[in-house]
Wavefront OBJ file of the C-alpha trace (Angstrom):
o trace
v 135.310 -76.306 178.411
v 133.968 -79.501 176.848
v 130.703 -79.240 178.804
v 130.317 -75.555 177.902
v 130.966 -76.274 174.239
v 128.416 -79.072 174.305
v 125.772 -76.830 175.818
v 126.395 -74.105 173.244
v 126.217 -76.661 170.423
v 122.907 -77.981 171.692
v 121.461 -74.499 171.971
v 122.392 -73.595 168.433
v 120.819 -76.826 167.269
v 117.532 -76.694 169.081
v 116.660 -73.006 169.164
v 115.370 -70.973 166.210
v 118.367 -69.650 164.363
v 118.409 -71.051 160.847
v 118.381 -68.034 158.581
v 115.451 -69.356 156.557
v 113.388 -70.641 159.460
v 110.012 -69.116 160.169
v 106.644 -68.314 158.603
v 106.706 -64.577 159.157
v 103.930 -62.044 159.282
v 104.621 -59.409 156.595
v 105.043 -56.692 159.237
v 107.921 -58.683 160.793
v 110.094 -58.753 157.669
v 111.854 -55.493 158.480
v 112.879 -56.986 161.840
v 114.704 -59.878 160.160
v 116.065 -57.979 157.170
v 119.659 -59.041 157.881
v 118.739 -62.718 157.455
v 116.768 -61.906 154.306
v 119.622 -59.893 152.820
v 122.117 -62.612 153.754
v 119.988 -65.080 151.768
v 120.535 -62.960 148.642
v 117.500 -60.684 148.563
v 118.255 -57.459 146.698
v 114.812 -55.837 146.638
v 113.075 -53.332 148.900
v 112.119 -55.038 152.173
v 109.812 -52.157 153.165
v 107.791 -52.645 149.988
v 107.737 -56.441 150.323
v 106.352 -56.172 153.858
v 103.451 -53.906 152.864
v 100.072 -55.586 152.316
v 99.061 -52.871 149.862
v 102.179 -52.943 147.717
v 103.520 -55.312 145.079
v 103.862 -58.259 145.389
v 101.817 -59.011 148.559
v 98.712 -57.257 147.237
v 98.557 -59.930 144.515
v 98.522 -62.845 147.006
v 95.127 -64.394 147.809
v 93.575 -67.276 149.707
v 91.161 -69.903 148.385
v 90.065 -70.808 151.920
v 92.371 -73.807 152.418
v 94.933 -73.209 149.683
v 96.896 -70.176 148.600
v 97.007 -68.467 145.201
v 97.922 -65.237 143.405
v 96.777 -62.981 140.584
v 98.986 -63.267 137.495
v 97.163 -60.933 135.118
v 95.270 -57.644 135.249
v 92.094 -59.531 134.307
v 91.783 -61.606 137.446
v 93.702 -64.683 136.275
v 94.808 -66.726 139.289
v 97.553 -69.333 139.608
v 97.300 -72.115 142.182
v 97.971 -75.849 142.522
v 96.127 -78.523 140.577
v 95.374 -80.423 143.769
v 93.678 -77.306 145.179
v 91.006 -77.233 142.475
v 90.153 -80.921 142.159
v 86.980 -80.921 144.267
v 85.300 -77.527 143.829
v 86.201 -77.133 140.174
v 87.093 -80.411 138.413
v 84.835 -82.746 140.387
v 81.924 -80.290 140.300
v 82.187 -79.638 136.557
v 82.807 -83.299 135.720
v 79.332 -84.019 137.060
v 77.802 -81.028 135.260
v 79.473 -81.809 131.934
v 79.225 -85.588 132.311
v 82.872 -85.769 131.342
v 85.980 -87.130 133.069
v 87.808 -83.820 133.420
v 90.480 -85.481 135.522
v 91.507 -87.593 132.542
v 91.087 -84.941 129.846
v 91.950 -81.779 131.738
v 90.152 -78.514 130.994
v 91.133 -75.514 128.878
v 88.748 -72.639 128.228
v 89.476 -71.282 124.769
v 87.481 -68.093 125.417
v 86.240 -66.132 128.423
v 82.667 -67.355 128.015
v 83.857 -70.968 128.150
v 85.390 -70.582 131.620
v 83.538 -72.927 133.948
v 81.544 -72.063 137.073
v 82.844 -73.299 140.410
v 81.002 -75.317 143.012
v 78.776 -73.356 145.431
v 80.814 -71.654 148.106
v 84.122 -71.531 146.233
v 85.706 -68.203 147.068
v 88.778 -66.031 146.678
v 89.781 -63.993 149.745
v 91.968 -60.908 149.457
v 93.404 -59.611 152.742
v 92.600 -55.920 153.106
v 93.740 -55.043 156.609
v 95.268 -56.583 159.727
v 94.894 -54.879 163.128
v 96.010 -55.911 166.609
v 92.874 -56.077 168.776
v 94.199 -57.990 171.799
v 93.047 -55.400 174.338
v 89.546 -55.259 172.855
v 89.189 -59.055 172.714
v 90.267 -59.491 176.338
v 88.368 -56.459 177.635
v 86.303 -57.441 180.676
v 87.826 -60.885 181.098
v 89.599 -60.043 184.355
v 86.219 -59.474 186.025
v 84.702 -62.754 184.838
v 83.416 -64.917 187.688
v 84.004 -68.214 185.834
v 85.867 -69.591 182.864
v 82.582 -69.948 180.995
v 81.769 -66.284 181.574
v 85.283 -65.392 180.479
v 84.796 -67.383 177.272
v 81.469 -65.694 176.576
v 83.053 -62.275 177.164
v 85.789 -63.005 174.631
v 83.232 -64.282 172.106
v 81.007 -61.227 172.574
v 84.007 -58.963 172.020
v 85.000 -60.907 168.915
v 81.497 -60.733 167.462
v 81.333 -56.982 168.086
v 84.678 -56.458 166.331
v 83.576 -58.596 163.388
v 80.206 -56.871 163.113
v 81.723 -53.363 163.036
v 84.355 -54.526 160.508
v 81.946 -56.089 157.994
v 80.668 -52.890 156.438
v 79.065 -54.789 153.531
v 78.545 -58.359 152.339
v 81.595 -57.901 150.100
v 83.811 -58.216 153.135
v 84.431 -60.965 155.628
v 86.193 -60.299 158.894
v 87.606 -62.629 161.498
v 89.522 -62.407 164.745
v 92.493 -64.765 164.761
v 94.530 -65.889 167.727
v 98.323 -65.583 167.503
v 100.906 -67.088 169.827
v 98.278 -69.449 171.250
v 96.028 -66.641 172.443
v 98.675 -64.226 173.676
v 97.580 -61.769 170.981
v 94.585 -61.367 168.647
v 94.337 -59.729 165.242
v 91.312 -58.513 163.319
v 91.645 -59.463 159.646
v 89.468 -57.918 156.945
v 89.132 -59.729 153.620
v 87.466 -58.885 150.339
v 85.433 -61.863 149.089
v 85.256 -62.753 145.406
v 82.166 -64.937 145.048
v 82.342 -65.781 141.349
v 85.435 -67.866 140.617
v 85.740 -69.903 137.416
v 87.945 -72.687 136.161
v 90.192 -71.574 133.314
v 92.799 -74.300 132.977
v 93.645 -77.624 134.550
v 96.083 -79.979 132.821
v 95.156 -83.625 132.367
v 95.707 -85.783 135.424
v 98.750 -87.336 133.738
v 100.446 -83.922 134.195
v 98.686 -82.355 137.169
v 98.888 -85.452 139.329
v 101.783 -87.282 137.662
v 103.146 -89.881 140.061
v 99.968 -89.865 142.154
v 100.176 -91.123 145.702
v 103.441 -92.954 144.997
v 105.304 -89.687 144.378
v 103.331 -87.659 146.931
v 105.736 -85.954 149.393
v 108.618 -87.401 147.380
v 111.518 -86.030 145.370
v 112.773 -86.160 142.591
v 109.352 -85.016 141.373
v 107.932 -84.374 137.896
v 104.439 -83.075 138.641
v 102.681 -80.226 136.862
v 100.813 -79.242 140.015
v 99.349 -76.040 138.602
v 95.957 -74.730 137.536
v 94.432 -71.411 136.544
v 91.234 -69.787 137.807
v 89.657 -66.406 137.197
v 87.911 -64.033 139.581
v 84.734 -62.329 138.374
v 82.698 -59.426 139.783
v 79.455 -57.678 138.943
v 79.097 -54.959 136.285
v 79.838 -52.278 138.900
v 82.858 -54.128 140.348
v 80.799 -55.400 143.251
v 81.393 -58.875 144.684
v 78.581 -60.952 143.280
v 77.568 -64.596 142.917
v 77.936 -66.231 139.507
v 76.157 -64.441 136.698
v 76.584 -64.430 132.942
v 76.740 -60.630 133.173
v 79.745 -60.627 135.525
v 83.123 -59.448 134.245
v 86.745 -60.309 135.098
v 88.004 -58.744 138.317
v 90.740 -56.096 138.029
v 93.201 -56.588 140.896
v 95.286 -53.717 142.228
v 98.406 -55.660 141.217
v 99.303 -58.925 139.585
v 102.518 -60.890 139.594
v 104.782 -60.690 136.577
v 105.596 -64.185 135.295
v 109.251 -65.035 134.777
v 110.269 -66.826 131.567
v 113.850 -67.250 132.712
v 112.933 -68.508 136.183
v 115.629 -69.129 138.766
v 118.899 -71.032 139.131
v 120.609 -73.022 141.850
v 121.466 -70.797 144.821
v 119.024 -68.028 143.869
v 116.953 -66.262 146.505
v 113.282 -67.262 146.578
v 110.384 -66.466 148.842
v 106.885 -67.817 149.220
v 103.848 -65.786 150.229
v 100.722 -67.673 151.229
v 98.407 -68.861 153.959
v 99.991 -71.774 155.877
v 97.475 -73.707 157.957
v 99.055 -75.012 161.134
v 102.389 -75.723 162.763
v 103.086 -76.991 166.277
v 106.404 -75.399 167.186
v 105.133 -73.637 170.302
v 103.685 -76.816 171.793
v 104.760 -77.931 175.221
v 106.973 -81.002 175.305
v 104.259 -83.278 176.801
v 101.988 -82.360 173.858
v 104.705 -83.243 171.344
v 105.465 -86.426 173.267
v 101.789 -87.453 173.146
v 101.619 -86.895 169.374
v 104.802 -88.861 168.693
v 104.090 -91.733 171.086
v 100.305 -92.018 170.719
v 98.674 -89.552 168.345
v 100.619 -90.315 165.178
v 99.969 -94.066 165.316
v 96.308 -93.516 166.149
v 95.898 -91.110 163.215
v 97.632 -93.467 160.787
v 95.292 -96.312 161.806
v 92.221 -94.079 161.518
v 93.181 -92.738 158.091
v 94.135 -96.167 156.719
v 90.786 -97.556 157.863
v 88.936 -94.656 156.257
v 90.783 -94.990 152.934
v 90.203 -98.748 152.729
v 86.557 -98.399 153.750
v 85.629 -95.726 151.208
v 87.463 -97.550 148.436
v 85.484 -100.682 149.274
v 82.183 -98.813 149.390
v 82.686 -97.106 145.986
v 84.288 -100.003 144.110
v 82.806 -100.714 140.698
v 80.755 -97.502 140.792
v 82.406 -94.587 139.002
v 79.733 -92.084 140.049
v 80.231 -92.854 143.741
v 84.005 -92.941 143.350
v 83.942 -89.461 141.816
v 81.889 -88.082 144.714
v 84.371 -89.374 147.276
v 87.538 -88.779 145.286
v 88.432 -85.703 147.321
v 87.813 -87.494 150.624
v 90.094 -90.355 149.629
v 92.890 -88.189 148.224
v 92.793 -85.948 151.300
v 92.995 -88.935 153.635
v 95.819 -90.452 151.572
v 97.734 -87.188 151.713
v 97.535 -86.963 155.509
v 98.186 -90.683 155.943
v 101.470 -90.409 154.089
v 102.386 -87.160 155.822
v 101.876 -88.560 159.307
v 103.733 -91.736 158.336
v 106.601 -89.449 157.327
v 106.347 -87.590 160.629
v 106.675 -90.879 162.508
v 109.918 -91.628 160.689
v 111.112 -88.029 160.899
v 110.596 -87.900 164.660
v 112.805 -90.966 164.958
v 115.447 -90.033 162.387
v 115.953 -86.501 163.723
v 115.674 -87.437 167.413
v 112.760 -85.058 167.887
v 111.808 -86.138 171.398
v 115.377 -86.176 172.717
v 116.079 -82.678 171.407
v 112.748 -81.235 172.493
v 113.141 -82.744 175.954
v 116.501 -81.005 176.351
v 114.930 -77.694 175.350
v 111.929 -78.294 177.616
v 114.058 -79.097 180.659
v 116.112 -75.963 180.068
v 112.901 -73.953 179.868
v 111.591 -75.483 183.101
v 114.878 -74.660 184.824
v 114.630 -71.086 183.571
v 111.060 -70.733 184.883
v 112.019 -72.266 188.205
v 114.905 -69.825 188.633
v 113.490 -66.708 186.989
v 109.739 -67.082 186.675
v 107.096 -65.820 189.045
v 104.562 -67.927 190.920
v 101.737 -67.178 188.453
v 103.818 -68.573 185.594
v 104.497 -71.783 187.514
v 100.820 -72.229 188.393
v 99.780 -71.483 184.806
v 102.244 -74.027 183.448
v 100.901 -76.765 185.740
v 97.329 -75.938 184.713
v 98.268 -75.875 181.037
v 99.845 -79.320 181.154
v 96.774 -80.752 182.872
v 94.378 -79.198 180.333
v 96.335 -80.259 177.255
v 96.615 -83.819 178.603
v 92.830 -84.006 178.963
v 92.306 -82.570 175.471
v 94.717 -85.084 173.939
v 92.894 -88.008 175.555
v 89.473 -86.672 174.574
v 90.610 -86.391 170.958
v 91.190 -90.161 170.896
v 87.762 -90.881 172.389
v 85.977 -88.634 169.882
v 87.777 -89.788 166.746
v 84.995 -92.182 165.719
v 82.094 -90.111 166.992
v 79.590 -89.313 164.217
v 80.723 -89.827 160.639
v 77.280 -89.547 159.061
v 76.911 -86.621 156.674
v 73.123 -86.820 157.046
v 73.395 -86.596 160.827
v 75.867 -83.721 160.503
v 73.491 -81.888 158.160
v 70.531 -82.471 160.479
v 72.561 -81.239 163.465
v 73.499 -78.059 161.583
v 69.859 -77.391 160.683
v 68.689 -78.027 164.249
v 71.424 -75.866 165.760
v 70.554 -73.012 163.391
v 66.902 -73.173 164.459
v 67.988 -73.064 168.106
v 70.300 -70.090 167.519
v 67.532 -68.205 165.682
v 65.605 -68.044 168.980
v 68.253 -65.513 170.111
v 69.004 -61.990 168.878
v 71.449 -62.163 165.980
v 74.322 -60.611 167.946
v 73.999 -63.288 170.638
v 74.061 -66.236 168.271
v 77.028 -68.546 168.066
v 79.579 -67.679 165.381
v 78.703 -69.759 162.333
v 74.953 -69.357 162.851
v 74.467 -65.604 162.475
v 72.729 -63.928 159.562
v 76.188 -63.380 157.971
v 76.599 -67.158 157.807
v 73.345 -68.002 156.008
v 74.880 -68.016 152.538
v 77.654 -70.330 153.694
v 75.107 -72.725 155.190
v 73.085 -72.773 151.961
v 76.217 -73.622 149.993
v 76.958 -76.412 152.451
v 73.521 -77.866 151.682
v 74.271 -77.613 147.957
v 77.651 -79.341 148.222
v 75.977 -82.649 149.085
v 74.855 -82.892 145.472
v 78.342 -83.780 144.315
v 80.036 -84.993 147.504
v 77.517 -87.394 149.024
v 76.002 -90.822 148.455
v 73.482 -92.314 150.867
v 74.812 -95.883 150.754
v 78.423 -94.797 151.227
v 77.403 -92.495 154.063
v 75.601 -95.357 155.773
v 78.661 -97.595 155.450
v 80.938 -94.956 157.001
v 78.471 -94.331 159.833
v 78.181 -98.034 160.689
v 81.945 -98.442 160.647
v 82.402 -95.488 163.004
v 79.676 -96.710 165.348
v 81.321 -100.108 165.597
v 84.641 -98.457 166.456
v 82.967 -96.083 168.924
v 81.598 -99.093 170.812
v 85.183 -100.047 171.703
v 85.527 -96.916 173.849
v 84.838 -97.333 177.544
v 81.136 -96.585 178.038
v 81.994 -93.980 180.687
v 83.817 -92.016 177.980
v 81.001 -92.304 175.423
v 78.195 -89.790 174.975
v 75.241 -91.244 176.862
v 72.238 -90.179 174.750
v 74.063 -90.881 171.494
v 74.947 -94.388 172.665
v 71.463 -95.016 174.082
v 69.557 -93.852 170.986
v 71.737 -95.895 168.639
v 71.674 -98.881 171.052
v 75.447 -99.168 171.287
v 75.099 -101.135 174.510
v 73.395 -103.972 172.676
v 74.617 -106.354 170.017
v 75.900 -104.463 167.005
v 73.251 -106.253 164.936
v 70.684 -104.255 166.909
v 72.552 -101.006 166.167
v 72.671 -101.947 162.501
v 68.899 -102.436 162.441
v 68.445 -98.934 163.894
v 70.750 -97.424 161.246
v 69.165 -99.453 158.428
v 65.781 -98.054 159.406
v 67.134 -94.499 159.513
v 68.627 -94.708 156.046
v 65.575 -96.410 154.523
v 63.377 -93.456 155.544
v 62.649 -91.035 152.657
v 64.431 -88.170 154.411
v 63.877 -84.614 153.229
v 67.595 -84.155 153.732
v 68.160 -86.124 150.530
v 66.459 -83.413 148.449
v 68.413 -80.223 147.738
v 65.481 -77.785 147.787
v 64.010 -79.351 150.919
v 67.382 -79.196 152.670
v 67.634 -75.501 151.942
v 64.013 -74.918 153.016
v 64.753 -76.643 156.322
v 67.251 -73.880 157.130
v 64.241 -71.578 157.523
v 62.269 -73.923 159.788
v 61.624 -72.984 163.386
v 62.698 -75.029 166.377
v 59.042 -75.915 167.058
v 58.638 -77.220 163.510
v 61.763 -79.345 163.723
v 60.685 -80.746 167.092
v 57.576 -82.093 165.350
v 59.577 -83.695 162.523
v 59.563 -87.480 162.148
v 62.751 -87.454 160.035
v 65.066 -89.943 161.841
v 68.155 -87.772 161.444
v 66.406 -84.666 162.752
v 65.064 -86.793 165.625
v 68.570 -88.073 166.433
v 69.971 -84.524 166.228
v 67.240 -83.487 168.683
v 67.944 -86.415 171.030
v 71.645 -85.629 171.327
v 71.346 -81.825 171.255
v 71.209 -81.121 175.011
v 74.045 -83.561 175.654
v 76.209 -81.928 173.005
v 75.392 -78.448 174.312
v 76.506 -79.447 177.812
v 79.727 -80.846 176.385
v 80.197 -77.680 174.331
v 79.722 -75.579 177.484
v 82.391 -77.630 179.242
v 84.778 -77.305 176.280
v 84.244 -73.561 176.103
v 85.208 -73.165 179.741
v 88.215 -75.364 179.174
v 89.121 -73.389 176.058
v 89.073 -70.177 178.085
v 91.367 -71.655 180.709
v 93.629 -73.039 177.977
v 93.956 -69.641 176.280
v 94.636 -67.821 179.546
v 97.305 -70.254 180.720
v 98.880 -70.675 177.299
v 99.264 -66.901 176.967
v 101.227 -66.897 180.227
v 103.291 -69.851 178.975
v 104.099 -68.021 175.720
v 105.190 -64.934 177.661
v 107.525 -67.084 179.745
v 108.774 -68.853 176.626
v 109.449 -65.511 174.969
v 111.495 -64.404 177.986
v 113.399 -67.682 177.916
v 114.290 -67.281 174.246
v 115.283 -63.675 174.859
v 117.760 -64.875 177.468
v 119.316 -66.929 174.622
v 119.305 -63.897 172.277
v 116.543 -65.464 170.224
v 112.967 -64.579 169.429
v 109.899 -66.641 168.616
v 107.431 -66.404 165.757
v 103.777 -67.352 165.775
v 102.743 -70.815 164.673
v 100.976 -70.934 161.322
v 97.242 -70.232 161.713
v 95.902 -69.719 158.188
v 96.906 -66.051 157.954
v 99.219 -64.408 155.418
v 102.859 -65.350 155.971
v 106.148 -65.003 154.126
v 109.027 -67.467 154.157
v 112.338 -67.157 152.338
v 115.480 -69.041 151.415
v 117.366 -70.381 148.425
v 117.093 -72.930 145.643
v 119.327 -75.806 146.671
v 119.670 -79.557 146.626
v 120.053 -81.751 149.689
v 121.710 -84.927 150.945
v 119.362 -86.812 153.250
v 120.621 -90.348 152.936
v 124.234 -91.433 152.951
v 125.734 -90.915 149.513
v 122.475 -89.752 147.910
v 122.360 -86.130 146.764
v 119.134 -84.683 145.372
v 119.821 -82.095 142.682
v 117.728 -78.931 142.875
v 116.034 -79.321 139.465
v 114.186 -82.034 137.564
v 113.506 -81.807 133.820
v 111.139 -82.952 131.092
v 113.347 -85.940 130.342
v 112.590 -87.347 133.777
v 108.905 -87.556 132.837
v 109.580 -89.935 129.969
v 112.012 -91.898 132.119
v 109.246 -92.505 134.665
v 106.639 -93.319 132.023
v 105.084 -96.775 132.463
v 101.924 -96.131 130.417
v 100.044 -97.098 133.561
v 98.506 -94.751 136.131
v 99.926 -92.864 137.977
v 102.999 -92.790 135.687
v 101.160 -92.642 132.373
v 102.316 -89.862 130.067
v 100.156 -88.390 127.317
v 101.452 -89.582 123.922
v 101.674 -86.012 122.679
v 103.836 -85.045 125.650
v 106.042 -88.122 125.145
v 106.770 -87.110 121.564
v 107.334 -83.432 122.369
v 109.952 -84.409 124.939
v 111.550 -86.996 122.647
v 111.841 -84.418 119.891
v 113.231 -81.819 122.319
v 110.505 -79.338 121.475
v 111.302 -77.003 124.318
v 109.928 -73.792 122.837
v 111.678 -70.799 124.409
v 111.932 -72.401 127.856
v 115.094 -74.502 127.584
v 117.709 -73.881 130.270
v 121.168 -74.331 128.779
v 122.772 -75.664 131.973
v 120.062 -78.322 132.226
v 119.774 -79.035 128.516
v 116.011 -79.160 128.941
v 112.973 -77.471 130.471
v 112.877 -77.524 134.300
v 109.792 -79.194 135.775
v 110.181 -79.060 139.561
v 112.792 -77.696 141.945
v 113.519 -77.678 145.651
v 114.410 -74.935 148.097
v 115.101 -74.695 151.819
v 111.925 -72.700 152.458
v 109.774 -73.242 155.531
v 106.189 -74.172 154.569
v 103.311 -76.439 155.643
v 99.777 -77.436 154.624
v 97.803 -74.424 153.399
v 100.891 -73.155 151.574
v 99.742 -75.314 148.667
v 99.245 -72.979 145.720
v 101.525 -70.314 147.173
v 103.417 -68.338 144.567
v 107.182 -68.584 144.641
v 108.808 -65.201 144.040
v 112.290 -63.938 143.213
v 113.884 -60.766 144.638
v 111.871 -58.639 142.220
v 108.611 -60.257 143.259
v 108.268 -62.024 139.905
v 106.399 -65.318 139.766
v 108.891 -68.201 139.374
v 106.718 -71.131 140.391
v 104.264 -72.622 142.838
v 105.041 -74.341 146.134
v 103.131 -77.596 146.339
v 104.800 -80.121 148.633
v 107.478 -80.919 151.156
v 109.884 -83.843 151.241
v 108.688 -86.769 153.299
v 112.020 -87.198 155.044
v 111.800 -83.708 156.583
v 108.052 -83.341 157.098
v 108.545 -83.417 160.871
v 109.355 -79.719 160.427
v 105.751 -78.930 161.448
v 107.043 -79.583 164.965
v 110.669 -78.558 164.627
v 112.311 -76.858 161.686
v 115.425 -78.693 160.552
v 118.100 -77.348 158.172
v 117.500 -80.236 155.745
v 113.880 -79.155 155.231
v 113.017 -78.801 151.546
v 110.011 -77.399 149.697
v 109.049 -78.725 146.252
v 107.972 -76.178 143.632
v 106.428 -76.407 140.177
v 108.645 -74.295 137.913
v 107.034 -71.325 136.133
v 108.767 -72.425 132.942
v 106.995 -75.800 133.057
v 103.636 -74.045 133.401
v 104.414 -71.843 130.415
v 105.744 -74.783 128.379
v 102.626 -76.812 129.119
v 100.341 -73.991 128.011
v 102.281 -72.955 124.925
v 103.876 -76.135 123.606
v 101.686 -78.939 124.951
v 98.283 -77.201 124.861
v 99.055 -74.845 121.961
v 97.443 -71.998 123.903
v 98.313 -68.389 123.329
v 95.310 -66.619 124.890
v 96.374 -67.111 128.484
v 100.081 -66.553 127.920
v 99.391 -63.326 126.045
v 97.328 -62.193 129.006
v 100.240 -62.544 131.426
v 102.965 -59.966 131.963
v 105.997 -62.034 130.984
v 109.457 -60.916 132.074
v 112.925 -62.360 131.586
l 1 2 3 4 5 6 7 8 9 10 11 12 13 14 15 16 17 18 19 20 21 22 23 24 25 26 27 28 29 30 31 32 33 34 35 36 37 38 39 40 41 42 43 44 45 46 47 48 49 50 51 52 53 54 55 56 57 58 59 60 61 62 63 64 65 66 67 68 69 70 71 72 73 74 75 76 77 78 79 80 81 82 83 84 85 86 87 88 89 90 91 92 93 94 95 96 97 98 99 100 101 102 103 104 105 106 107 108 109 110 111 112 113 114 115 116 117 118 119 120 121 122 123 124 125 126 127 128 129 130 131 132 133 134 135 136 137 138 139 140 141 142 143 144 145 146 147 148 149 150 151 152 153 154 155 156 157 158 159 160 161 162 163 164 165 166 167 168 169 170 171 172 173 174 175 176 177 178 179 180 181 182 183 184 185 186 187 188 189 190 191 192 193 194 195 196 197 198 199 200 201 202 203 204 205 206 207 208 209 210 211 212 213 214 215 216 217 218 219 220 221 222 223 224 225 226 227 228 229 230 231 232 233 234 235 236 237 238 239 240 241 242 243 244 245 246 247 248 249 250 251 252 253 254 255 256 257 258 259 260 261 262 263 264 265 266 267 268 269 270 271 272 273 274 275 276 277 278 279 280 281 282 283 284 285 286 287 288 289 290 291 292 293 294 295 296 297 298 299 300 301 302 303 304 305 306 307 308 309 310 311 312 313 314 315 316 317 318 319 320 321 322 323 324 325 326 327 328 329 330 331 332 333 334 335 336 337 338 339 340 341 342 343 344 345 346 347 348 349 350 351 352 353 354 355 356 357 358 359 360 361 362 363 364 365 366 367 368 369 370 371 372 373 374 375 376 377 378 379 380 381 382 383 384 385 386 387 388 389 390 391 392 393 394 395 396 397 398 399 400 401 402 403 404 405 406 407 408 409 410 411 412 413 414 415 416 417 418 419 420 421 422 423 424 425 426 427 428 429 430 431 432 433 434 435 436 437 438 439 440 441 442 443 444 445 446 447 448 449 450 451 452 453 454 455 456 457 458 459 460 461 462 463 464 465 466 467 468 469 470 471 472 473 474 475 476 477 478 479 480 481 482 483 484 485 486 487 488 489 490 491 492 493 494 495 496 497 498 499 500 501 502 503 504 505 506 507 508 509 510 511 512 513 514 515 516 517 518 519 520 521 522 523 524 525 526 527 528 529 530 531 532 533 534 535 536 537 538 539 540 541 542 543 544 545 546 547 548 549 550 551 552 553 554 555 556 557 558 559 560 561 562 563 564 565 566 567 568 569 570 571 572 573 574 575 576 577 578 579 580 581 582 583 584 585 586 587 588 589 590 591 592 593 594 595 596 597 598 599 600 601 602 603 604 605 606 607 608 609 610 611 612 613 614 615 616 617 618 619 620 621 622 623 624 625 626 627 628 629 630 631 632 633 634 635 636 637 638 639 640 641 642 643 644 645 646 647 648 649 650 651 652 653 654 655 656 657 658 659 660 661 662 663 664 665 666 667 668 669 670 671 672 673 674 675 676 677 678 679 680 681 682 683 684 685 686 687 688 689 690 691 692 693 694 695 696 697 698 699 700 701 702 703 704 705 706 707 708 709 710 711 712 713 714 715
């Protein structure tokens, strides 16, 4: 009895079963309606699972972050940290003004600021299962490379037939590690403008110190606006464009939510690793995490050194540093989380039970596939370490893109590699433009030299031969440095915006005659990289085929335990749900679900990152709460936590109540539970910016009425 009880206890611990676990596809919500109802949802699940109904038809992607329409004139709410690079950094250079320090508020429509080239809003229009069409013909393939090419040809055909105009972008996404494929059609909004960003002292209050931490007091919110042409067509920035009219927009709650209330988040989470095999998880925990932490720490320290005492350079690399800092802290948290929650011990138990199930119930093809899968993933993990310091030069990367495009243009458009077709030209042009505000030659050279020195430490048999030979990595590093010095002293055409763009139209013959050192290096390493790419494609095909068999076996295993599995996050629209609640993570320390304005002044040191604007200090001191005071709190709520299941990419996701009203923005997880990317744990908490803090900041702090009057406010 004791043994049986122990086994049952372990199963309930390590298998999916927490009511709020899972990043669900909208179509799956009706299948889990009992869990949703048990969490306190009192709306219409059928409506909430429909892409074309409120509220999901108001949810959008920014291509890395999530967002949502909150007015009928295209006003969009997202996180502050999602708009720093393409909106604040870009306009700071244009306006010659430190917008991070001052913030930005457009008083009128015509003052709303243009975004950086390539900034987009994507609105999901349709999702269709196309597994059979993607895999059509693969069973007859004579090699893994042919199988890969068959899949790619099928994907390109599906995308081509889906993109009926340049207003739409289509993609084929893999779900369940390649077990299924879905065709996703998205409307592209090409003119997106900055409307509001609070000063850094609000939008990034606490900085890196408070990142991934709670209690939190960060106004991590910003407002954008989508614009279209005079005839409602998707169009690049023009003074003649007008605000986009979405089908729906979220109503904004003035009363917000309370402890215990049902909440859900709809957004575009990037990646989770919950369907990994145990050896893959083991590699990450025992090797990968530490390697990533070292790499990111080196990169942060290096860039900071290279931009010190130069504000212009520091601004260009601000996004690179903050992004690296974010992941550095996250992975550091995952290291601790793996230890504190016994990740490997629990996953090993689950893995051994799965292996036993396959041994007793699986067929021979499943066993063979599993062995192949483990071999492939082991090789991929090791290769990832060897390639970590490969490249690093933006100029070399740009030259390689230009050279690859010229090579692909020798083929018919339909046969070109994805990313280099005619549909991709605009994206490539915008990539060339982005160097104007994200690149500095001297900093780039410093990063490249650092990476080359690290790459020399890899066994020469694992290094790329032509790359190492051309850059003389077998010699003294002083010799390599002389080669790089000469490359960067050359007056490269890549340093000029118009010439960079013109080079996208050059033929392969023209580029082969170029004496630009970066084009020459791209040419020297091209064949080598193409051979490696061919190898990786074949391996990718084998990985997908074997992983699909593994997932099928895993699904059967879970079914034997009366459980089901959900797809790992992959950047597609997902819904997660739960409740507002505090948490006890450390002995005797309970984190309340809400923080308030008073906590801002308590943290104030008058020094970054805990410097509070004097106006805000006085407003809080004088208890000028406007209409947003919550009686139970005796103040205005700033942030709150819930037990929702989110990850990177969910940043900017709207938090909704049972009616679908906007009650905040998800923007972070708690460091102590960030290991949930690998295994969801009941203590997992999501940090949200409260809708009432956004409204208070606009109305009371900024004295703005234009934007608030534009919203549909509800109690």
